[in-house]
N, C-alpha and C positions, 0 to 999 in steps of 0.2 A: 416718115418720121420728120418732125419739125426740126428746122435748122437750130443748132445749139445757140444759146445766148452767150455772147463772148464777153469774157470778164477780164478786167485789169485789176490786180491787187496791189494796193500801195501800202507798204510795210512788210518787214521781213522778220518780226518778232512773233507776236500772236498771228500775224498774217500767214506765215509759213507753217506755224503749229497747228492752226485750225482753219483759217479761211481758205487757203489753197487746197488742202486735203478734202475739205468739204465740198468745194466746187468741183473738184476733179472726180469725186465719187458720185456726183449728180449727173445723170445721163443728159440732162437738158442744158448743162453749162459747160464752157470750155474756157480755161484760163489762157489767154493769149499774150498777156504782158505782166511783168512784175517790176515793181519800182522800190528802190531804197535810196536814201541819201548817201549811202556808202556803197561805192562801186563794187567792192569785193562781195558785199552781202547780196547785191542784186544779181551779180554773175553767179554766185554759188547757188542761189535759189533757182535760177533759170535752169542751171545744169542738173540740180537734184530732181526737180519736178518736170523736167522736159518742157519748159515754157519757151515758146519761140522768141519772144522779145523781152529785153530787159532795159532799164533806164534808171538814171539818178534824177531825172527831171520829171516831176509829176505833171507839170503843165503839158509837156510833150506827150505823156501817156494818155491823159484825158482828152487830147485833141485827135487821137488816132481814129481813123474811119472804121477800123475793124474792132472797135470796143463799144459794147452796148451798155454794160454795167460796170460801174467803178465801186470797188470794195475797199474802204479805207480803214486801215488798222495801224494807226500811228499814235504818238502821244497827243493828249487833248488839245494842246496849244496849236497843233497843226490842222485840226479838224475843220475849222471855219475856212481858211484859205483854200484847202484842198477840196472841200465839198463844194464851195462856191465856184471854183474852177471847173469841177465836173458838171455841175448844174448849168453853168454858162455855156458849156459845150453840148448841152442837151442830153446828157447821159443819165441813166437811172443810177441811184446811189444807195449803197448799204454802208452805214456809218457806225463805227465803234462808239460805245459809250465811254464817258459822258459825252453828250452831243457837242459841247464847247466848253470854254472857260468861264462863261457867264450866260445869263439868259437873253441879253441883247444879242449876242452872236447867234444864239439859238433861234430867236425870232427872225433874224435876217435870213437864216437858212430856210425856215419854214416858208416865209414869203417868197423866196427865190424858187424853191421847189414847186410851190403851188402855181406860181406864175408860168413855170416851164411846162407844167403838166406831165411830169415824169414820176415814176415810182420812186418813192423815198422811204427808207426803212432804217430803224435803229437795231443794232446788234444786241438786243435783249433776248438772247436765245434761251435763257433759263425759264422763260414762259413755257417752253416746250419740254423742259425736263419732266420725266414721267410723274413724279409725286406732285410737283407743282401744277402740272396740267390737269391731273386727276382732282386736286384740291379745288382748282378753278371750276371744274365741272360739277363737283359736289355742292360748291357754294351756289352756283347758278340753279341747281335743283332745290335749293332751300334747306340744305342739311343743317346749316347753322342757325337758321331763323334770322332775326335781326342782329346785326353786329352790335356787340357791346364794346369789346376791347380786343385788340390785336397787340401781342407782344413779340417783337422780333429782336433777335441778337445774334452776333457772330463774334465769338471770343477766341482768338488764336494768336500765335506769335509768328511774325514773318521774319525769315532769314534773308536779309539783303546785305551782301557783304559779310558781315558777322554782326552778332548781337551786340557786341561791344562797340563796334565802329561801323554802322551801316553806310552804304554808298550814297554820296551826294551827286545827283543827277537831276534831270527834269522832275522826276517823281518826288524829290524833296522839296519842290518849289510850288507853292500854291498858285502863283501867277501863271504857271505853265499847265495847270490842271492836275498837279500831284495831290496825293493824299487819299486816304481811305474813304472819305465821304464821296469824292468823285469816282474813285476806282471800284470800290465794293458797295458803298452806299447807293450808288445809282442803280445797281441790280436790285437790291432789296426794296428801294422806293418804287421802282417800276413794278415789282411783284405785288406790293401792297395796293398800288393804283389799279393794277390789272384785276385783283380780287375784289376790291372794295370801293372803287371809284375815286373821284377827285378828292384831293386834300385841300382844305380851305384856309388852314392856318397851321403854323409850326413855331415851336420854341425849342431852342437847343443850345448846345455848346460843343465846340470842337477843341481838341487837345493836341498838343505836341509833347509826348512823353520823353521822346529820345531825340532832341534836336541836334546833338553832336554827330556829325558825319565826316567822311573822308571823300575828297573830290574824286570822282571816278577816273579823271585823266591825270591830274597832278599828285594826288595822294594827300594834298594839304587839307588841314582841318576846315570844315565849313559848318554853318549853322542852318538847319532846315526850318522852314516855316509852314511846311505842308503837314496836315494833321495826321497822326497815327491812331486817333481814336475820336469818337464823337457819340453823343447821345441826344435824343430829341423826343418830344411829345407832339403827336399829330392829331389834328381834328379832320374828320371826314365829312363830306358833304351829306352823306346818308345819316349823320348823327352819332356814328361811332367814333371812338378815339383809339390811339395807338401809341406804342413807345418803340423806339428803335435805337439799339446800342450796338456799335461795332468798335472793336479794338484789335489791333495787330501788335499790341504791346501787352499780351495776356499770356505768359508762359503756362503751358499745360491747360489752356483753355479748352472747353468741351467742344468747340466747333459751332455750328449754326443751329438755331432753333426758331421756328416761327409758330406761335400759338394763337389761335383765333377762338374767341369765346362769344357765344351768341345766346339768344334767348331760348333756343332749342337744343343746343349741343356745342361740342368742342372739336376742333380739328387741329392737329399738330404735325408740322413738317420738320423733321430733323435733317441735318447734313453733317458729315463727319469732319469736313475741313472747309476750305475757302468757297467751294462751289457745290451745288447739288450734283448728285450722281445718278446714274441710270437705275441702280438698285435700291435707291432710297424708298422707304415706305412711309405711310401716313399712320398716325394714331388718331382714332375717332371714337367719339361717344355721344349718345343722345341723353337728354335729361331723363333720369330714371335708370340708366344703365349702372351696373355695379362698378365698372371700370372702363378705361379706354382700351380699344382693341386695334390691333395692327391690321391695316388694309394695304394689300399689295396692289399696286396699280395694274389694271388689266393689260393684257399683251398689246392692245391697240396703242398704248402710250409709249410702247417701246418696239417699233416695227423692225428694228435692226439694231445690232451692236457694232461698235467700232473701238477696238481696244487700243488704238494709237494715242488717243487723248480722251479723257472722260468728259470733255466739253463738246466733242465732235457730233454725237448723235443729235443733241439738241440744236446745235448750230445748223446741221444739215436739215433738220425739219423746218427751221426758220428759212433757209435757203429755198426750200420747196415753196413756201409761201410767197417769197419774192418772185420766183419763177412764174408762179400761177398769176400773180398780179401783172407781170410784164406780158404774159401771153394774152390775158383777158382785156388788158387796157384799163383795169380798175386799179384802185389803190390797194396796198398791201393789207391783208388781214392779219393784224398783229401790231407790232410797235412801229408806228410811222414817226416822221419828224415831229408831228404835233404831240405825240406821246413824249418824245425826247425833250421837247420844250417844257412840258409839265414837270418832268423829273428835274430838269435844270432849275426850274423856279423853286422847287422845294430845297435843292441844294443851296441856291443863293439865299433862300429864307433862313436856313440854318446858319450860314455864315453871318447873315445880318443879325440874327438873334444873338449869335456869340458876341458881336460887337456892342449891341445895345442891351442885352440882358432881358429882352422882353419878347412878347408874341409878335409874329409877323403874319399879316394877312396875305393870302395869295389870290390873285386874279379872280 
């Protein structure tokens, strides 16, 4: 049996909810270190998951000789310095989305990763959620024909603190990577690029419906500038176009829906809440059909279940891709840093369009 790939996880929020359990359930990886800026969180995670080493210093963690892969699950404003440190240490890197707080930081990460010749991957695990993966295969088989229009939306109400007075922390600050465009929009933008190819131009608007917050530490009133909703129109290189609207200020919103309309048919992926789940189905119809039909993704798209967290199966499938890339010496099949940069450029374009009110051309 091959020697396990030794992993250090930086971040004890989503990191301990999904990253650590996924790596520990993979026979090819071993979590050897955990890092958090708060000592008690690092110690607690190390004890809970039986991880031999913990630290509050990410620089010390990425420098360890017994670490092959660094998995970063921290707020976006920390992604660039942490990933650069890991790359400088010659480590493979799995980085949470969004890639950075702007496209310039993302470009620097791409250049560094390519120069170092290491495996670099973005945590866009929902590419591997069963319904989305099945939809990708159907699209590749020509089910839709030529894309005319894709309409994607996510309408939900997020409870942070309370609806009357949400918490003010990094997620309320745009400069630190907060907001739904970065947090949720990045996943949807990646899905649309994965399905339909590059986006050449964008026009949109970001909104802050509930700016009044309470400081997470002091309890004092603060004003947020990170968006809680946005909408945009996208132009694809293949000639199709799309719309994307996400709001976490939508009480009783229906959840998520991604509708793709082409010259030969229609495909619809629904989700009940913030994220796609393992039991989601597709609605599909060809031109001439009387109505849409529910398509259950074949079993191969759901090779196992993990009821600890509904994001774990998709994340674990992504981990398998990262492992395969490290073993083969090739780049990851899936979302690389280059893909993360493309998503970041769309995000930056929407913010620029919000400022100018016009279309923004992309690379």
